[in-house]
N, C-alpha and C positions, 0 to 999 in steps of 0.2 A: 838741143837748146829750149826749142819751143815747149817741151813738154816741163822743163824747169820752169819757165817764165809762168806758165799756167798753173803750176802745182798749188801754189798758195790760194789761188781762187777755188781751185778745186775741192780743197780742204775746206775753205768757208762755206761753200754751197752743202758740203756734206754735214759740216757743224749745225748750220742753219736747218737743214733737213731733219737731222736728228733732234734737235731741240722742239722743233714743231712737233715731230711724231711724239715725242715724250710729254708734251704738253695735252696732245690731243688723247692719248691712251689712257694718261692718268684721270683726265676728266670723265672719260668713257668708263673706268674702271670704278670710278666712285658714284655713278648714276645709271650703269648698265643694269637694271633690275629686270627681271622676268625670264630669264633663261635663254639659251642659244637663239630661238627665233626671234625674241626681242633684240638682242645683241647684234644679231645681222642686220635688223632693220634699221637700227641706229648707225652702224657703220655704212649701210647703204647710203642713208641720208646725208652722212658726213663726208664721205669719200667719192661717193658717184654723183649726188645731187648738188652739194654745197661746194666742195672744193674740186670736182672733176678730175681727180687723179686717175680714176678709172673709169671706164665704160661700163655700161650695164652687164654686157657681155663679158668682159674681163672680170667683174666683180662675180657674176655666177660662175665662171670657171674656177676660181678660187674657192666658192662654197662647195662645187662640185667636187673638187680632188680633196678638199677638207673632210667632205662627206666618205670619200674613200678610205681615208687612212684611219687608223684608231686613235682615240682621245678626244677631247673637248673641241668640237668642231668650230664654234665660234671663236675659240682662243687661237685655233690655227689658222683661221682667216685673218684675224688679226696679224698673225706672225708672218703671214704671206702678204699682207698689205705692206708691212714695214720693210719686208725682202725686197719687193718691188719699187719702194722708195728710196731706199738706202743700202741695198745689199745686206750683207751679214750683220753689221753694226744695227742698221734699222729692223732686222728681224730680231734680235736680242733684245733692243729697247722697246719696241712695239709689245712684244709679249711680255716683258718684264713688268712694264707699266700697265699694261691691262691687267694682270695679274695682282701685282703688288698691293694696291688699295683694298682688294678683297681679302686678300690674305691678313692684311694687317688689321681689318675690321673683325674677320671671324677670329683671330688670335685674341684679340681683346675680349670678346664674347665668350670665348673659351676660358679665358682666365677668370672672368666674371662668374661664369658657370661653375668653375672649379670652387671657388671662393663661397659662392652662395646657393649652389646647387638647383639652380632655375635660371631659365632664360628670360632676358628682358623683352618688353611687350612693344612689338611694332606694328601691330595690326590696324591701328588706326591710319598710319601714315600710308601703309599698303593697300588700305581700301580706296585710297585716292590715286595711288600710284599705277595700280593694275589696269584700270580702264584707260590710262593713259598709254600703257604699253601695248594694249589692244589695238588703239588707234595707230600707233608705229608700225605694228606689225602688217595692219591692212595697208597702210600706204606703201610699205616695202614690196608685199606682194603684188599690188597693183602697178607699181614701177617695174618691177623684175619681169613681169608676166609679159611686157611689151616685146623684149628681145628673147626671153627664154622660151616663149611659145608662140613663136612667130611662123611655124609649120603645122600642117595637120598630124604628121607622125609625132610630133613633141606634144601636141594636144590629146592626142590619144594616151601617150605615155601618162601625162599629168592627169588625165581623168580617170585612168585604171589605178594611178598610184594613190588618188585620192580614196577610192573605194577599198583597196585592200589595206591602206592605213586606218581606215575608220573601221575596219572589220578586225583590227588588231594585229596585222602580220608585221614582223619586225622591218626597221627600216632598212637593214642591208640587202635582204631579197630584194626589197623595193627598187633599191638605186641600181643595184647590178641586173636586175631585170629590166630595168629602162634603158639602161647603158646598153647591154648587150641586143635589145630589140632594135634600137636606131642604128646600133654598128652593123648588125647584121644586114639590115637593109642598104647601108653604104657599102659593104663588102660584096655583096651580090650584084651591086651595079658596077663596083671598080675591078674586083676580082684581084686586088693588088694585097698580097699578103705582108708584104714589108710595112704598110700603113699601121698593122697591127703592133709592130715592135715598141714603139714608145709607151704604148700603155702597159704592155707586157713587161717591160724594164721597171716601170714605176712600180706595178705591184710586185715584183721579186725583189726589188729594194726594201720595201716597205715589210715584206715577209722576213727578209735577213735581219732588218734591225729589231724587229718584235721578238725574234727567236733568242736574243741575247738574254735579255732581263728573264723570259721564261724558263731559259735553262737555268739560269742562276737560281730562280726562285724554287726549283725543285730540290734543292737542297735544304729548304726550309723545314724544319722539324715540326711536328704538330705542337710540342711544348716551347716553341721559340718565345723568347720574352719580347715584349714590344720596345725594345730599345731602339735609338735613333737608327741605328745600321738596318735593323730588321724592318722597321718603318719603311725606310728608302726604298729597300729591296722589295717590299710587298707591293708599294704604291708605283714603283717602276714598272714592274710586271703589269699591274692593272692599265697603267696609262699606255702601255703598248699593246692591248689585247682589247681594250673596251670600246664597242661601239653602241651608241643610242643614247638616249635621255639620262637625266638623274634617277630616273625609275630604275633603269637597268643598273645603274652605279648602285644603288640601294640593295638590288638583289644580290650583286656579286658580294657587296660589303656584309649582307646578313648570313650569306652561306660562308663565307670565309672567316671573318672577323668574330662572328657570334658562335656559329657552328662547329667552325674548324679549329681556329686558334683561339678562340675564348679570350680576344683581347676586350671584347666589349660586350654589356648585356644589351638586350633588345631596345628598352627604353633610352639608353645613352645613344644608340645608334640612329633612333628615330629623332632624337634631339639634334645629334650631329647633321642628319639630312634635313632637318627644318631650318637650320641655320645656313646651310648651303643654298636653300631654295630662297629664303627672304632677305638675304643680304645681296648688294650688287655684284656684278662680276661673275667670273665662272662658276657654275655649280659644283666643279670640282673640287672648290675650297672646303669642302666637307672634309678631305683628307686633313686640312690644316686644324680642324677643330679635333678630329679624331687623335693626331700628333701629339696635340697640346694636351689632352686629356690623359694621355697615356705616358708621355715622357717629357712634359712640360714645353719650353721654348724651343730647345733643339730638336724634341720631337715634331713640333710643329712646322719648323723648317726642313727636317728630311722628308717627312711626308708631303709637304707641298713641291719640293725639288723633284721628289721622286715621281709624283702623278704628271707633273706638267714636262719634266726633261725629255721625253720621247718624242713630245709635240715639236719641241725645238728641233731635235734630230730628223724628223720626218720632213719637215718643211723646209730644212737646210738641204736636204737630200733631193728633194723632188721639186723645189722652188724653180731652178733653171730648166725642168723639163716640161713646164708649163706651155712654151713657145713649140717645143717639138711635138706636143700633143695636138696642137691646133694645126701644125702643117701637114700631118698625116691625117688621110682622109677618113679611114675607119676609126682611128683613136679619137679624132676630131669629134666625130658622129657618137663615138661612146660617151664622149663628155658631154655631148648636147643631150643625150637621154637621161645621163646622171642629173644634170642641170633640171631637167624639167620633172623628173623625179624628186629632187630635192624640194624644188617649189610645192609638189602636192604634199609634202610631209609638214611645210611651213604652213600650208592651208589647214591642215588636220590639226596641228599643235595650237594654231592660232585659234582654230574653233573651240578646242577644250579650254585654252585659256580665257577666252571670251565668256564661256559659260559659268566659270569660277568669278570671274572680275565682274561681270554686268548682273548686279542683283536687283537693280532698281532703275526708275526714270533718270536719277542724278548721276548714276554711273555711267549710264548709256549716254548721256549728253556730253558726258567728259569724254569717253571715247570717241563720238562723232566730232567733237570739236578738236581733239587730238589729231585724228585724220585729216580733216580739213586744214589744220594748221601747218601740218607737214606736207600734205600734198599739194597745196595750192600757195602756201605763203613762205615755206621752207623755214619755220620757225625751228629754233636749235631744239633737239629732243631733250637735251639736259634742262633747259629752262621749263620744258613742259612737265618733266618729270619731278623738279622742284615745285612747280605749280600745283601737281596733283597730290603731292606729299601734304602742303599746305590745305588743299581743301578735305583731305581726308582727315587731318587733324580738327580742323575748324567744325566738320559736320560731325564729328565724333563728340566735340564739347556742346554741339547744340542740341543733340539728342539726348543728353544726360538729364 
């Protein structure tokens, strides 16, 4: 009886949470410029600082696990946040609302590209947006470091990670190396084999999910046509195995779609990659552009669903295990090492992004103002992004 009496209230709370999630992630999907590090910085400000839905440690755990599984890490963090807030419905809604604005924007640009053979110019607005993103990333790193680097072993892992990432070592060895180093220290103190089990189960599950599209894709012939079905299969495989940045994505696409399947010319691939980089939301919407280019609107839908679907499956499968990871000493230590290493990657990516974005005293001043605004006054990142775009456009007109 009690459960029946409370059921309408539970539905009302769930619906309210879902509406709130949808509105927040639609806004983030429209304003999250700058790639994964910037996306994570904006989510940290939104869900840790402003709304306090997660603690810094809980947010870092989601960043750490998302770094361990293939696919677009910032999108997977968005999906984890949706899951922690409203279960499976929240998982679906958060991911879809974060991806949808970027997908629609990229599809519209692809349609214009097919019609006119060139990309629209966004460089003026981006010149103001980029330094804002630098300030937001710097604030997130400063905030997350207080909980992610609260012991000397974590600080050592972080420092080593910065050095190796700066030297060009891949992200996966840095993440696993940091996790194993901290886990080994914990294991030799505790000597508890059972504490490794949660992380082992997590990694086995990820491998099992990734094996399915890989096996299917092996049947794809060299002369396969880029129809919606083949686009879906190819991008589902890619979303199941790809770690790393948009540059890693570009190398896979160049090898497969230019060199092997001959679905694209190299100039088309570079244009597709550029669109994914300068539009808001996930960089993996490069797949949307390619799908539209080769098979129209249905191809865009097939490629987008294919590259993002594995992320939803990975998060649905692993989301409930986050608590278990924290309960087992060695697995929790492994996660701590992953988190420290992930912060080191954010620092290096932020540095490279800053080197590209800060070209003069004006852009440096914008970056500092964005850092101070988010760090001390909690100004909404979307407002800062819009202001940065306005300043970029205004400055471009002044110098003409």
